[in-house]
Phi, psi and omega in degrees: 000044179298327182278355186303304182281324184290328187275338188260080181271078191246013182298341184291353179271014191302331184249004191289343177295336180293345183294348181255020194275045176203345206283317190280326177287329177298336180301331183283333187242326181225083191297318181296314179297322180298314182294317182291321178293319177302317180298311181295317183297318179300323180297310186300306184294321180298319181295314181295314184287340179288346184300336176302322177291320177295321179303313180296318181291319180298317182294324186266334189229296190287318183233060185292340181272357178261143181286162177299325179295316180296318181293321181293342175298331180298308179292326181291318177294321177302313178292323178297317181292332176306315182271322183293310177294324177300321178295324181284332182275351178305308178298329177293320176297316179299329182278357176100017182262035182301311183297320180297317179295320181295315180291315180299314180297320180296316179297317181294322178298308182294317180299313180297319180294319179292319179293330177299328180293344181261359187279143176226344182245160183300314183295330177292316178296322180298317180292314186285308187275317183283307187277306186294308180292322179299316178294321179298314179294326178295322179292333181267346187296304184296315177304321182290330178278313187291330183293340181301316183291343179278350181245354181225134172248339176226161177055036177295322178300319178294320178299317178296318181297314180294318180295317181296334179292339177260359185290341180279358182301313179296324178290346175269314186292310186298314177298323180293316177299315180300314184291320184284327181275335185305309181287345184269317185237001177086169185295316185300308183284332173297317178294323178292322177300316176297324177296318177293325177296318176297317181300312183295315183288333179282345176297322184299305179296328179294328180276322192253334188288129181224149175266129181278315184221131175268155177302148181300330177209152181286142179271165177286159183296322181223120181248088182289339181294338180298331181285353174280350177275114185303316182298320180293312180298320179295321179294318178299316178297320178296316177298318181301310181290318183293320184269359179301323181241006186297322187268005174303313179300324181293331179274323193246356184301315182293314180296317181298317180296324180285317182294324180269003179056038178288325179210174180280171185296322183297313181287327182300323182287348178266355181300320181295318179296321179295317179299317180291322182292321181288342179286352180303317183293319180293333180282332188266308195281339177294340183278140179292151180273346179222119165187161182256000000 
């Protein structure tokens, strides 16, 4: 497993769990917004976390001549673009381009997933899954996070905790669908089924999701003065170090289990779903139940 640590450059996913920070508590006060946000949030996390299943399939079948390190670059770039593009789209959201970002991100997600079904070479997969889907999730990232503050003035931490407890739902559903359909209809149509699932579920937030209040003024693209705040800089450094290796298991658990003959192929493909489902408790209970 020499490529295990070297190949999984996934620290860039350090903040993506925040993308789920609104849906279940919003159900009590803004039912339409809760349902649409829940739908979008499940897609983002599910798509990113499903890459562990793709990693195993690429190594054994689709891209057997590519190393594990090279293949993991696909998921790592995808995760990097989630945050990098998200940082760039923040000012666009502040300027009132919420609908444009939502539509653009949805189109890129569906387009990338559909094009992935036609891929046979490494560079093709890199373009479709890493770049196209990565840019799409990045365009949707900030709107899904920023809209939370427009619906809550108190107990935002509780809302994030409850919402984050459901964020692993997509990471459970997508790997199971991928694993069960793959031997029956093949890689191309399995990927298309996931693409149609993304298309159908993204219709809901595109139709219903609305911003209640925009920021009073647009922020600058890069605010370096924020790093002069010790607490903020320390938190950023902590996230960087903590998440540098956090997603290695999500990428390599299935491959590792198969290579070391820890379990059979059928059970190995369910490891990712099990990991995502058990993370529900950790997402929910660390958050306080009362605060303003």
